[in-house]
C-alpha positions, 0 to 999 in steps of 0.5 A: 890313911891307915883305914884306906890301906885296910880294905881289902881288894880292888875297891882299897885299891881304887880308895888308896889310887884317889886319896894319892891323886886327891892333891896334884888334882887340887893343885892343878885346878887351882893352876886352871882357875889361876890361868882362866882369870889371867886369859879373862883380864888379858881380854878386858880393859882394866879401867871401864872392864869392857873387851879390849878390841880382839876380843871385842871383835872375836864376840861381835863377829859371832854375833854377827854370825848368829843373828845376820839382819837384826844386828845393830853396831852403835859406835859412841864417843864422848863429848867434849871429853878432853875438855874435862880432862883439861879442867878436872884432871885424868883421874877425874877422865877415867872416872868418866870413862868407868862410869860410861863403861858401866852404862854402856854395859847395862844398856846394851844386855849380858848377850852383847859386845861391848869393847872400850877402842881406846880413849873415849871410843866405844864400840857395841853389838847386838841383836836389836830388830829394827822394830825397836832400833829408834826408841833404844838408840834414843836410850843410849843417848839420853842413859850417859848424859847423866851426871857424874859424881867425883870422889872429892864431891865435884860433878860434870856432866857428860854427854855422848855421840852414837851413830848405828848401822844395820847390815840390810841398810848397809848391805853388808855384814862385814864387821869393818864396813858396818863400823865404818858406816856408823863412825860416819853416822856418828859424826854426822850427828856429832854434837847435837843430842841424837843418834843417827842411823847410817845408810849404805851412803856412809859405808862409803866414807874413806875409812882406815881400819873399820873407821873413819879416815883422819879420827884421832889413832886410826894411823897407829892401829894394825889391822883392821877390825 
């Protein structure tokens, strides 16, 4: 500090001023980083690392606005998930969900919106042109259908059901309408091992909060996606 004080004129004054501010600026930076990390944590599901519902919805709508008709909305369910919980325990079920989240993220890529809507239900929104849609969705069905190894050495084979909707087929760029159609398409192909692409008819299926009416958990959601 003494060497700074001996520098004459305005330069020395500026050096002293900067030195004085160094500690509080550093403290504010650390505080800002902590707040940023806490905010990021509120946007992510702690088990899978996927976006929570609100954060997923915000990102999904931005992708729809940016890419329009080349966007694909995908709904994914793990098949027989309750049986996995019942047979192996909830810790094993959590491991399956975490593995599913990692695989969905890898398939969709970093620019997609990938969210966990609750339980074993996932939603993805990504830029996926029609020419590649069928091939990529078939890949998605196969990708999670692989063995998950638990810490105790036990294994379980996990399958998924997949439904997808595109604005050009559904006739809407509204996220709720697209999710409703994709969800209805998913149930048309439930347990078949094949993805189903939604048509305009799928968008007319009765729904609540953008999901097929009667789907577990829809009655408890407070607002549409």
